[in-house]
Residue frames as qw, qx, qy, qz and C-alpha x, y, z in Angstrom:
[[0.548, -0.131, 0.431, 0.705, 13.72, -39.65, 6.56],
 [0.270, 0.555, 0.577, 0.536, 11.59, -38.35, 3.91],
 [0.196, -0.931, -0.304, -0.054, 10.08, -35.62, 6.19],
 [0.543, -0.642, 0.138, 0.523, 13.54, -34.62, 7.18],
 [0.437, 0.059, 0.493, 0.750, 14.63, -34.04, 3.62],
 [0.054, 0.763, 0.507, 0.397, 11.39, -32.14, 2.86],
 [0.353, -0.890, -0.217, 0.190, 11.99, -30.00, 5.85],
 [0.521, -0.467, 0.260, 0.665, 15.57, -29.27, 4.97],
 [0.301, 0.337, 0.548, 0.704, 14.55, -28.31, 1.34],
 [0.137, -0.867, -0.455, -0.149, 11.89, -26.04, 2.73],
 [0.427, -0.813, -0.033, 0.394, 14.34, -24.20, 4.86],
 [0.526, -0.117, 0.445, 0.715, 16.84, -24.01, 1.93],
 [0.174, 0.602, 0.566, 0.535, 14.15, -22.51, -0.28],
 [0.279, -0.920, -0.268, 0.063, 13.11, -19.99, 2.44],
 [0.491, -0.581, 0.168, 0.627, 16.78, -18.84, 2.87],
 [0.398, 0.183, 0.514, 0.737, 17.14, -18.50, -0.90],
 [0.020, 0.795, 0.479, 0.371, 13.87, -16.37, -1.12],
 [0.356, -0.900, -0.135, 0.211, 15.04, -14.22, 1.86],
 [0.570, -0.328, 0.309, 0.687, 18.59, -13.86, 0.51],
 [0.340, 0.295, 0.533, 0.716, 17.52, -12.76, -2.89],
 [0.126, -0.844, -0.470, -0.226, 14.68, -10.46, -1.62],
 [0.484, -0.787, -0.055, 0.379, 16.93, -8.87, 0.85],
 [0.498, -0.173, 0.326, 0.785, 19.61, -8.10, -1.80],
 [0.129, 0.595, 0.521, 0.598, 16.86, -6.40, -3.99],
 [0.344, -0.857, -0.366, -0.112, 15.56, -4.53, -1.06],
 [0.614, -0.535, 0.047, 0.579, 19.00, -3.41, 0.12],
 [0.389, 0.145, 0.393, 0.821, 19.91, -2.01, -3.25],
 [0.029, -0.700, -0.495, -0.514, 16.66, -0.03, -3.45],
 [0.461, -0.831, -0.232, 0.208, 16.91, 1.30, 0.08],
 [0.574, -0.321, 0.188, 0.730, 20.49, 2.48, -0.62],
 [0.240, 0.381, 0.476, 0.756, 19.42, 4.16, -3.84],
 [0.228, -0.803, -0.456, -0.308, 16.50, 6.00, -2.13],
 [0.553, -0.733, -0.166, 0.361, 18.63, 7.18, 0.76],
 [0.519, 0.033, 0.219, 0.825, 20.88, 8.82, -1.59],
 [0.003, -0.485, -0.372, -0.791, 18.05, 11.24, -2.37],
 [0.213, -0.346, -0.726, 0.555, 17.13, 12.54, 1.10],
 [0.220, 0.216, 0.072, -0.949, 15.30, 15.68, -0.05],
 [0.510, -0.055, -0.574, -0.639, 13.00, 13.56, -2.20],
 [0.443, -0.301, -0.823, 0.188, 12.28, 11.17, 0.76],
 [0.075, -0.313, -0.533, 0.783, 11.47, 14.29, 2.93],
 [0.336, 0.094, -0.313, -0.883, 9.11, 15.61, 0.21],
 [0.515, -0.137, -0.807, -0.256, 7.50, 12.21, 0.26],
 [0.321, -0.315, -0.743, 0.495, 6.87, 12.59, 4.04],
 [0.044, 0.248, 0.235, -0.939, 5.56, 16.11, 3.75],
 [0.261, -0.051, -0.596, -0.758, 3.16, 15.58, 0.85],
 [0.366, -0.407, -0.832, -0.095, 0.62, 13.61, 2.68],
 [0.175, -0.478, -0.474, 0.718, 0.37, 16.33, 5.33],
 [0.148, 0.205, -0.171, -0.952, -0.53, 18.86, 2.72],
 [0.283, -0.192, -0.811, -0.475, -3.07, 16.32, 1.37],
 [0.371, -0.530, -0.756, 0.101, -4.99, 16.16, 4.77],
 [0.135, -0.168, -0.224, 0.951, -4.79, 19.94, 5.56],
 [0.328, -0.119, -0.339, -0.874, -7.73, 20.89, 3.45],
 [0.552, -0.383, -0.709, -0.214, -10.02, 18.14, 4.86],
 [0.395, -0.277, -0.587, 0.650, -8.96, 19.25, 8.44],
 [0.070, 0.099, 0.054, -0.991, -10.29, 22.80, 7.71],
 [0.410, -0.151, -0.538, -0.721, -13.27, 21.75, 5.86],
 [0.613, -0.326, -0.720, -0.022, -14.56, 19.27, 8.46],
 [0.282, -0.191, -0.484, 0.806, -13.73, 21.67, 11.25],
 [0.281, 0.037, -0.012, -0.959, -16.49, 23.85, 9.87],
 [0.545, -0.153, -0.673, -0.476, -18.86, 21.03, 8.84],
 [0.469, -0.287, -0.770, 0.322, -18.90, 19.67, 12.42],
 [0.027, -0.087, -0.341, 0.936, -19.97, 23.07, 13.61],
 [0.576, 0.045, -0.165, -0.799, -23.30, 22.73, 11.81],
 [0.891, -0.033, -0.337, -0.302, -23.59, 18.90, 11.66],
 [0.425, -0.655, 0.593, -0.194, -22.15, 17.11, 14.75],
 [0.687, -0.167, 0.706, 0.045, -22.09, 13.72, 13.05],
 [0.532, 0.555, -0.456, -0.449, -21.10, 12.52, 9.63],
 [0.839, 0.073, -0.533, -0.076, -21.61, 8.76, 9.74],
 [0.806, -0.396, -0.326, 0.296, -19.37, 7.40, 12.51],
 [0.482, 0.148, -0.141, 0.852, -17.21, 10.61, 12.48],
 [0.186, -0.943, -0.261, -0.085, -17.59, 13.70, 14.54],
 [0.087, 0.915, -0.256, 0.298, -15.43, 16.56, 15.91],
 [0.628, -0.624, 0.459, -0.071, -13.85, 14.30, 18.62],
 [0.776, -0.177, 0.560, 0.232, -12.80, 11.26, 16.61],
 [0.647, 0.762, 0.021, -0.032, -12.09, 12.86, 13.16],
 [0.159, -0.808, 0.563, 0.065, -8.51, 13.11, 14.31],
 [0.674, -0.173, 0.713, 0.089, -8.27, 9.31, 13.97],
 [0.723, 0.617, 0.308, 0.049, -9.51, 9.55, 10.36],
 [0.253, 0.947, -0.196, -0.028, -7.01, 12.10, 9.50],
 [0.372, -0.636, 0.675, 0.032, -4.00, 10.41, 11.22],
 [0.715, 0.120, 0.682, 0.096, -4.86, 7.09, 9.33],
 [0.610, 0.786, 0.095, -0.031, -5.23, 9.06, 6.08],
 [0.034, 0.870, -0.483, -0.094, -1.60, 10.18, 6.49],
 [0.505, -0.339, 0.793, 0.041, -0.39, 6.62, 7.04],
 [0.711, 0.475, 0.519, -0.018, -2.63, 5.28, 4.10],
 [0.439, 0.889, -0.095, -0.094, -1.18, 8.08, 1.85],
 [0.144, -0.653, 0.731, 0.135, 2.42, 6.89, 2.69],
 [0.654, 0.012, 0.756, -0.011, 1.35, 3.34, 1.92],
 [0.680, 0.663, 0.303, -0.079, -0.07, 4.37, -1.38],
 [0.161, 0.869, -0.378, -0.275, 3.31, 5.73, -2.40],
 [0.536, -0.244, 0.790, 0.173, 4.40, 2.18, -2.80],
 [0.687, 0.522, 0.505, 0.004, 2.18, 1.90, -5.88],
 [0.472, 0.881, -0.011, 0.029, 3.81, 4.64, -7.62],
 [0.310, -0.786, 0.528, 0.088, 7.29, 4.04, -6.07],
 [0.762, -0.117, 0.624, 0.128, 7.77, 0.62, -7.58],
 [0.683, 0.649, 0.279, 0.188, 7.26, 1.59, -11.22],
 [0.083, 0.961, -0.259, 0.051, 9.86, 4.39, -10.60],
 [0.572, -0.529, 0.616, 0.118, 12.41, 1.96, -9.25],
 [0.778, 0.224, 0.546, 0.216, 11.95, -0.25, -12.26],
 [0.430, 0.889, 0.123, 0.099, 12.21, 2.84, -14.49],
 [0.212, -0.881, 0.419, 0.060, 15.42, 3.75, -12.81],
 [0.698, -0.205, 0.659, 0.188, 16.78, 0.28, -13.28],
 [0.678, 0.573, 0.408, 0.213, 15.94, 0.65, -17.09],
 [0.173, 0.975, -0.133, 0.028, 17.57, 4.01, -17.26],
 [0.282, -0.761, 0.581, 0.053, 20.78, 2.76, -15.69],
 [0.690, 0.392, -0.558, -0.243, 20.69, -0.39, -17.86],
 [0.147, -0.321, 0.876, -0.330, 20.83, -2.77, -14.90],
 [0.740, 0.056, 0.298, -0.601, 17.42, -4.31, -15.51],
 [0.780, 0.384, -0.446, -0.213, 18.46, -6.80, -18.35],
 [0.262, 0.381, -0.828, 0.316, 21.03, -8.40, -16.05],
 [0.404, -0.095, 0.684, -0.600, 18.48, -8.80, -13.28],
 [0.769, 0.244, 0.166, -0.567, 15.91, -10.25, -15.59],
 [0.684, 0.413, -0.575, -0.175, 18.14, -12.67, -17.49],
 [0.037, -0.363, 0.849, -0.382, 19.32, -14.31, -14.34],
 [0.430, -0.322, -0.833, -0.131, 17.43, -17.34, -13.14],
 [0.065, -0.070, 0.361, -0.928, 15.02, -15.12, -11.16],
 [0.115, -0.552, -0.826, 0.018, 11.72, -15.70, -9.58],
 [0.050, -0.561, -0.186, -0.805, 9.49, -12.55, -9.81],
 [0.576, -0.742, -0.316, -0.131, 8.17, -13.12, -6.36],
 [0.657, -0.256, -0.171, 0.688, 11.63, -12.33, -5.06],
 [0.199, 0.341, 0.203, 0.896, 11.13, -9.02, -6.94],
 [0.404, -0.666, -0.398, -0.484, 7.78, -8.45, -5.31],
 [0.740, -0.549, -0.311, 0.234, 9.02, -9.16, -1.83],
 [0.624, -0.087, -0.038, 0.775, 12.19, -7.21, -2.24],
 [0.001, 0.439, 0.221, 0.871, 10.26, -4.04, -3.41],
 [0.555, -0.668, -0.404, -0.287, 7.69, -4.54, -0.72],
 [0.693, -0.487, -0.241, 0.475, 10.37, -4.55, 2.12],
 [0.394, 0.072, 0.060, 0.914, 12.40, -1.67, 0.56],
 [0.120, -0.527, -0.306, -0.783, 9.29, 0.59, -0.02],
 [0.572, -0.700, -0.397, -0.160, 7.73, -0.08, 3.25],
 [0.680, -0.353, -0.217, 0.605, 11.10, 0.54, 5.10],
 [0.273, 0.273, 0.109, 0.916, 11.60, 4.05, 3.56],
 [0.341, -0.551, -0.181, -0.740, 8.28, 5.16, 5.07],
 [0.677, -0.351, -0.634, 0.126, 8.47, 3.29, 8.29],
 [0.340, -0.109, -0.439, 0.824, 9.75, 6.06, 10.38],
 [0.281, -0.108, 0.009, -0.954, 6.97, 8.67, 9.75],
 [0.638, -0.268, -0.610, -0.385, 4.52, 5.73, 9.62],
 [0.585, -0.304, -0.669, 0.345, 5.42, 4.50, 13.23],
 [0.101, 0.006, -0.324, 0.941, 5.62, 8.13, 14.55],
 [0.420, -0.149, -0.210, -0.870, 2.13, 8.86, 13.45],
 [0.712, -0.254, -0.619, -0.214, 0.81, 5.46, 14.50],
 [0.515, -0.179, -0.626, 0.557, 2.34, 5.85, 17.97],
 [0.052, -0.039, 0.151, -0.986, 1.11, 9.41, 18.39],
 [0.565, -0.215, -0.342, -0.720, -2.31, 8.35, 17.59],
 [0.641, -0.265, -0.708, 0.134, -2.28, 5.56, 20.16],
 [0.242, -0.191, -0.491, 0.815, -1.63, 8.29, 22.74],
 [0.290, -0.033, -0.059, -0.955, -4.33, 10.68, 21.34],
 [0.791, -0.067, -0.063, -0.605, -7.05, 7.99, 20.94],
 [0.295, -0.414, 0.842, -0.179, -6.03, 4.79, 22.98],
 [0.864, 0.055, -0.264, -0.426, -7.01, 1.30, 21.85],
 [0.849, -0.392, 0.352, -0.051, -6.45, -2.12, 23.26],
 [0.236, -0.604, 0.678, 0.345, -3.32, -4.06, 22.45],
 [0.567, 0.215, 0.788, 0.111, -5.06, -6.74, 20.49],
 [0.421, 0.851, 0.283, -0.140, -6.68, -3.93, 18.28],
 [0.052, 0.884, -0.364, -0.289, -3.44, -2.14, 17.74],
 [0.425, -0.251, 0.820, 0.291, -1.63, -5.46, 16.62],
 [0.538, 0.474, 0.698, 0.002, -4.48, -6.27, 14.36],
 [0.312, 0.928, 0.063, -0.193, -4.35, -2.80, 12.70],
 [0.176, -0.713, 0.593, 0.330, -0.57, -3.08, 12.30],
 [0.496, -0.011, 0.832, 0.249, -0.90, -6.47, 10.53],
 [0.503, 0.701, 0.505, 0.021, -3.56, -5.09, 8.24],
 [0.096, 0.919, -0.198, -0.328, -1.32, -2.08, 7.44],
 [0.330, -0.451, 0.766, 0.318, 1.45, -4.53, 6.42],
 [0.520, 0.321, 0.784, 0.107, -1.11, -6.41, 4.31],
 [0.290, 0.900, 0.177, -0.273, -2.12, -3.18, 2.68],
 [0.094, -0.781, 0.501, 0.362, 1.55, -2.56, 1.85],
 [0.395, -0.088, 0.856, 0.320, 1.83, -6.02, 0.25],
 [0.463, 0.677, 0.572, -0.029, -1.45, -5.49, -1.80],
 [0.211, 0.936, -0.061, -0.277, -0.08, -2.10, -2.97],
 [0.332, -0.537, 0.687, 0.360, 3.15, -3.76, -3.80],
 [0.512, 0.321, 0.786, 0.132, 1.16, -6.12, -6.12],
 [0.375, 0.861, 0.337, -0.065, -0.49, -3.13, -7.85],
 [0.102, -0.869, 0.319, 0.366, 2.74, -1.40, -8.07],
 [0.423, -0.253, 0.788, 0.369, 4.30, -4.44, -9.92],
 [0.503, 0.594, 0.624, 0.070, 1.27, -4.49, -12.26],
 [0.238, 0.963, 0.040, -0.118, 1.92, -0.79, -13.22],
 [0.391, -0.679, 0.526, 0.332, 5.79, -1.30, -12.91],
 [0.658, 0.127, 0.657, 0.344, 5.90, -3.78, -15.95],
 [0.420, 0.792, 0.365, 0.250, 4.47, -1.11, -18.22],
 [0.247, -0.918, 0.179, 0.253, 7.01, 1.43, -16.79],
 [0.342, -0.529, 0.651, 0.422, 9.67, -0.54, -18.50],
 [0.466, 0.195, 0.807, 0.304, 7.76, -2.15, -21.49],
 [0.127, 0.601, 0.556, 0.560, 5.26, 0.58, -22.53],
 [0.174, -0.187, -0.371, 0.893, 5.45, 4.06, -21.01],
 [0.322, -0.199, -0.309, -0.872, 2.24, 5.22, -22.72],
 [0.654, -0.417, -0.595, -0.211, 0.30, 2.62, -20.85],
 [0.480, -0.229, -0.533, 0.658, 2.13, 3.43, -17.60],
 [0.036, -0.117, 0.004, -0.992, 0.94, 7.03, -18.04],
 [0.560, -0.319, -0.477, -0.597, -2.60, 5.82, -18.46],
 [0.676, -0.333, -0.637, 0.162, -2.36, 3.51, -15.45],
 [0.284, -0.046, -0.384, 0.877, -0.89, 6.27, -13.23],
 [0.327, -0.216, -0.050, -0.919, -3.97, 8.47, -13.97],
 [0.694, -0.291, -0.584, -0.305, -6.30, 5.35, -13.44],
 [0.592, -0.237, -0.637, 0.434, -4.86, 4.65, -10.04],
 [0.097, 0.047, -0.260, 0.960, -5.12, 8.16, -8.96],
 [0.536, -0.201, -0.215, -0.791, -8.83, 8.25, -9.61],
 [0.736, -0.265, -0.621, -0.047, -9.22, 4.84, -7.83],
 [0.411, -0.158, -0.544, 0.714, -7.34, 6.16, -4.72],
 [0.172, -0.133, 0.045, -0.975, -9.48, 9.30, -4.84],
 [0.707, -0.241, -0.254, -0.615, -12.69, 7.13, -4.85],
 [0.660, -0.122, -0.712, 0.205, -11.30, 4.97, -1.97],
 [0.419, -0.833, -0.162, -0.322, -11.96, 7.72, 0.62],
 [0.680, 0.058, -0.335, 0.649, -8.38, 8.10, 1.81],
 [0.213, 0.082, -0.225, 0.947, -8.73, 11.76, 2.61],
 [0.416, -0.131, -0.018, -0.900, -12.55, 12.26, 2.72],
 [0.380, 0.023, 0.849, -0.367, -15.11, 10.11, 4.39],
 [0.129, 0.267, 0.887, 0.353, -17.66, 8.05, 2.47],
 [0.055, 0.728, 0.627, -0.271, -20.68, 10.06, 3.83],
 [0.042, -0.607, 0.083, 0.789, -19.36, 13.38, 2.17],
 [0.067, -0.089, 0.738, 0.666, -19.88, 12.06, -1.34],
 [0.627, 0.143, -0.062, -0.763, -23.19, 12.32, -3.32],
 [0.825, 0.043, 0.510, -0.239, -25.18, 8.92, -3.70],
 [0.773, 0.619, -0.120, -0.064, -24.09, 8.67, -7.37],
 [0.285, 0.701, -0.608, 0.243, -20.50, 8.68, -6.35],
 [0.523, -0.411, 0.664, -0.341, -21.06, 6.50, -3.30],
 [0.927, 0.228, 0.195, -0.224, -22.35, 3.74, -5.69],
 [0.634, 0.652, -0.369, 0.192, -19.08, 3.91, -7.52],
 [0.100, -0.668, 0.614, -0.408, -17.09, 3.76, -4.25],
 [0.786, -0.216, 0.434, -0.384, -18.84, 0.69, -3.18],
 [0.960, 0.275, 0.056, 0.006, -17.60, -1.28, -6.07],
 [0.294, 0.761, -0.506, 0.280, -13.90, -0.02, -5.43],
 [0.870, -0.232, -0.404, 0.164, -12.03, -2.82, -3.46],
 [0.423, 0.232, -0.412, 0.773, -9.43, -0.49, -2.09],
 [0.352, -0.537, 0.054, -0.765, -12.14, 1.37, -0.31],
 [0.883, -0.401, -0.130, -0.207, -13.07, -1.67, 1.83],
 [0.812, 0.030, -0.328, 0.481, -9.26, -2.61, 2.40],
 [0.269, 0.318, -0.302, 0.858, -8.56, 0.82, 3.96],
 [0.487, -0.541, -0.122, -0.675, -11.85, 1.46, 5.49],
 [0.818, -0.318, -0.479, 0.003, -11.40, -1.55, 7.81],
 [0.510, 0.090, -0.406, 0.753, -8.58, 0.22, 9.74],
 [0.147, -0.351, 0.072, -0.922, -10.58, 3.08, 10.56],
 [0.777, -0.322, -0.321, -0.434, -13.46, 0.93, 11.75],
 [0.794, -0.185, -0.490, 0.309, -11.21, -1.22, 13.92],
 [0.333, 0.119, -0.372, 0.858, -9.73, 1.88, 15.58],
 [0.319, -0.305, 0.050, -0.896, -12.88, 3.72, 16.43],
 [0.824, -0.305, -0.280, -0.386, -14.94, 0.62, 17.42],
 [0.006, -0.550, 0.764, -0.338, -11.74, -0.91, 19.22],
 [0.759, -0.075, 0.583, -0.280, -13.30, -4.42, 19.41],
 [0.072, 0.359, -0.802, -0.471, -11.68, -6.73, 16.79],
 [0.192, 0.206, 0.959, 0.010, -14.42, -9.45, 17.03],
 [0.290, 0.703, 0.472, -0.446, -17.26, -7.00, 16.77],
 [0.243, 0.673, -0.323, -0.619, -15.72, -5.20, 13.75],
 [0.013, 0.207, -0.904, -0.375, -14.82, -8.48, 11.87],
 [0.188, 0.357, 0.911, -0.087, -18.36, -9.85, 12.52],
 [0.289, 0.759, 0.416, -0.410, -20.25, -6.79, 11.54],
 [0.311, 0.785, -0.297, -0.446, -18.13, -5.77, 8.51],
 [0.799, -0.043, 0.581, 0.147, -17.64, -9.19, 6.80],
 [0.659, 0.710, 0.169, 0.180, -17.44, -7.67, 3.19],
 [0.005, -0.907, 0.417, -0.063, -14.40, -5.48, 4.31],
 [0.560, -0.471, 0.680, 0.048, -12.60, -8.68, 5.77],
 [0.822, 0.275, 0.494, 0.070, -13.48, -10.64, 2.67],
 [0.525, 0.836, 0.004, 0.160, -12.11, -8.16, 0.16],
 [0.216, -0.809, 0.545, -0.039, -8.92, -7.71, 2.29],
 [0.673, -0.277, 0.680, 0.084, -8.21, -11.47, 2.27],
 [0.769, 0.513, 0.357, 0.135, -8.93, -11.74, -1.46],
 [0.232, 0.951, -0.196, 0.060, -6.84, -8.70, -2.15],
 [0.359, -0.733, 0.577, 0.029, -3.99, -10.11, -0.30],
 [0.706, -0.062, 0.677, 0.198, -3.95, -13.16, -2.42],
 [0.607, 0.660, 0.428, 0.118, -5.18, -11.87, -5.78],
 [0.231, 0.964, -0.112, -0.062, -3.11, -8.62, -6.21],
 [0.283, -0.661, 0.652, 0.240, 0.36, -10.03, -5.57],
 [0.652, 0.053, 0.729, 0.203, -0.41, -13.05, -7.72],
 [0.502, 0.797, 0.334, 0.029, -1.83, -11.03, -10.55],
 [0.077, -0.939, 0.261, 0.209, 1.12, -8.64, -10.11],
 [0.416, -0.498, 0.710, 0.274, 3.67, -11.30, -10.55],
 [0.611, 0.347, 0.694, 0.158, 1.75, -13.28, -13.31],
 [0.386, 0.897, 0.197, -0.081, 1.09, -10.04, -15.32],
 [0.165, -0.845, 0.415, 0.295, 4.71, -8.91, -14.91],
 [0.512, -0.206, 0.776, 0.305, 6.03, -12.19, -16.29],
 [0.560, 0.575, 0.587, 0.104, 3.47, -12.13, -19.33],
 [0.241, 0.952, 0.113, -0.149, 3.95, -8.64, -20.19],
 [0.287, -0.746, 0.518, 0.305, 7.75, -8.73, -19.93],
 [0.558, -0.028, 0.739, 0.377, 8.06, -11.77, -22.03],
 [0.482, 0.705, 0.512, 0.091, 5.69, -10.18, -24.63],
 [0.187, 0.972, 0.037, 0.134, 7.07, -6.61, -24.87],
 [0.767, 0.043, -0.202, 0.607, 10.39, -6.82, -23.13],
 [0.336, -0.656, -0.159, 0.657, 12.16, -3.60, -22.31],
 [0.393, 0.689, 0.408, 0.452, 11.43, -0.47, -24.31],
 [0.157, -0.976, -0.146, -0.042, 12.66, 3.15, -24.38],
 [0.703, -0.386, 0.198, 0.563, 16.39, 2.74, -24.61]]
């Protein structure tokens, strides 16, 4: 009897989480779909970011056939994954902009005053931000599967890790987002900081191209390990081998999947209670 009651309560809580998260994500998706040109620019911008590496390494591989695990044949894998990672990284900047828009339209106080768990906010933004990039994301993902085939198990594992990265980036976006509504000066500083961190995570250029002094900094950047594991999985095409030979990558990914969402929600609650909404 007790187990039945617990099960019913768990199902009820799950439905409430899904219902409230869906309401948030639906509203955000509708808002973003109103500005179709902005969406299109968001899809094109990552292409511009990978054009320069494409030409640079086309020349480099003429003189140096290998750069770490990369060569003229498999570098297309690096670039295609770069595009999808750049799409994912837009979640980090997208969530603060959504919250800032809520502040501008004065709809944020009503949302925050209501009995509202911030995890609903995190999940709602995660769903909506991933949804708006899913079409170009899956197009690139499927094209790369044809260009550089991998096993079904590897493909599913990579897809799960992409979704995990989207959730990690949502947590980071929520951390930055609370300052978008509470202190825009700090928001500007954090935007600059996250740009440097992403630059030092080897999204568009491989680790081996950087001088040793910069490589030392990259090695302490958790985002580097989180995104590098996708490329390693794709070119090695052996999930068990990649996981067993790159344990730090897996450890950082799993810790990031727990830490960033939790810190995002906790910090959002703390800063919002301390500073509230500013800038009206």
